[in-house]
C-alpha positions in Angstrom: 60.6 59.4 117.4 61.9 60.9 120.6 65.7 61.5 120.3 67.1 62.5 123.7 70.7 61.7 122.8 73.0 64.7 122.8 76.4 64.7 121.3 79.3 65.9 123.4 80.8 69.2 122.1 83.8 68.6 120.0 87.0 70.5 120.9 88.6 72.7 118.2 92.1 72.3 117.1 94.8 73.0 119.7 96.5 76.5 119.9 99.9 76.8 118.2 102.5 79.3 119.2 103.1 82.3 116.9 106.4 84.1 116.5 106.6 87.9 116.4 108.2 87.8 112.9 105.5 85.5 111.7 102.9 87.9 113.0 104.6 90.9 111.2 104.9 88.9 108.0 101.2 87.9 108.1 100.2 91.6 108.4 102.6 92.8 105.8 101.3 90.1 103.4 97.9 91.8 103.5 99.2 95.2 102.6 101.1 96.3 105.7 98.3 98.5 107.1 96.2 97.9 110.2 92.8 99.0 111.4 93.1 100.5 114.9 90.0 100.3 117.0 89.7 102.6 120.0 86.8 103.5 122.3 85.9 107.1 123.2 85.0 108.4 126.6 81.4 108.0 125.7 81.9 104.3 124.9 81.5 104.7 121.1 84.0 102.8 118.9 86.3 104.4 116.4 88.3 102.7 113.8 91.1 104.2 111.8 93.5 102.8 109.2 97.2 103.2 110.3 100.6 102.3 109.0 102.7 100.8 111.9 106.4 100.5 112.4 107.3 97.2 113.8 109.9 97.1 116.7 110.8 94.5 119.3 107.4 93.3 120.6 105.7 96.7 119.9 104.3 98.8 117.1 104.7 102.5 116.5 102.2 104.8 114.9 101.9 108.6 114.7 98.8 110.8 114.8 97.8 114.4 115.2 97.5 115.5 118.8 94.0 116.8 118.0 92.8 113.5 116.5 90.1 111.3 117.8 92.7 108.4 118.0 94.7 110.4 120.5 91.7 111.6 122.5 90.4 108.0 122.7 93.7 106.5 123.7 94.2 109.2 126.3 90.8 108.2 127.9 91.2 104.4 127.3 94.7 103.1 126.4 93.4 99.6 125.4 93.1 99.1 121.7 92.5 96.4 119.1 94.1 96.0 115.7 93.4 93.9 112.7 94.2 93.9 109.0 92.1 93.1 106.0 91.3 89.4 106.3 92.2 86.9 103.6 91.1 83.4 103.1 94.3 82.3 104.7 94.5 84.6 107.7 92.5 86.9 110.0 94.9 88.7 112.4 93.6 90.0 115.7 95.9 92.0 118.1 95.0 93.5 121.5 97.4 96.2 122.7 98.1 98.8 125.4 98.8 102.3 124.1 101.3 104.8 125.4 101.2 108.3 123.9 104.7 109.9 123.8 104.7 113.3 125.3 108.4 113.7 126.2 110.0 116.0 123.6 113.4 114.2 123.9 111.8 110.8 123.3 109.8 112.2 120.3 113.0 113.5 118.8 114.7 110.2 119.3 111.8 108.3 117.7 111.8 110.7 114.8 115.6 110.3 114.3 115.4 106.5 114.6 112.7 106.4 111.9 110.5 104.0 113.8 107.6 104.6 111.3 107.4 103.0 107.9 107.0 106.4 106.3 108.6 109.9 106.6 106.6 111.8 109.3 107.7 115.1 107.7 105.0 114.4 105.2 102.5 115.3 108.0 104.4 117.2 110.6 107.0 120.0 110.5 109.2 118.1 112.9 109.1 116.2 116.2 108.6 119.6 118.0 105.4 120.2 116.0 102.6 120.6 118.6 100.4 118.3 116.5 103.0 115.5 116.2 102.4 112.5 118.5 104.1 109.1 118.5 102.1 106.2 120.0 103.6 103.0 121.3 101.3 100.0 121.0 102.4 97.1 123.2 100.5 93.9 122.2 99.2 91.9 125.0 98.1 89.1 122.7 97.9 88.5 119.0 96.4 85.6 117.0 96.0 84.4 113.5 92.7 82.6 112.7 92.3 80.8 109.4 88.9 80.7 107.7 88.9 76.9 107.7 89.3 74.5 110.7 92.9 74.6 111.8 94.7 75.6 115.0 94.7 79.2 116.1 98.2 80.6 116.1 98.8 82.8 119.1 101.6 85.2 120.1 102.0 86.2 123.8 104.6 88.4 125.3 
């Protein structure tokens, strides 16, 4: 039997808008941590687990100035984030990073407690030469379920 019939590809479910608060709640439901993926100057990937503070359409993390995260984000400010997937959700976030180098801004962020933890557990204060705040501005975020349903997408 010679079957030359081809089925037309079927389209997946339509995309559904995702609110910023819904995105935050989905991440927090998986344990509140995120995996931050960066790329080094040599093109090699690096993944680190981070605890992020959620602000208006941005995330805040901190890191040591001498860390690979900071070196990579200095060379290439684009990053990706995800959290541990569950059967209900797989969160994917793409973001642009900005490393805070202004001492006055670092002091303000420290005082405003933008992080979900006390940074004094790691740094002597915002003037500590190793203390770095990183602003992550998502360019897109999506929640994909592990069964056929619409992708939920957040955009700025």
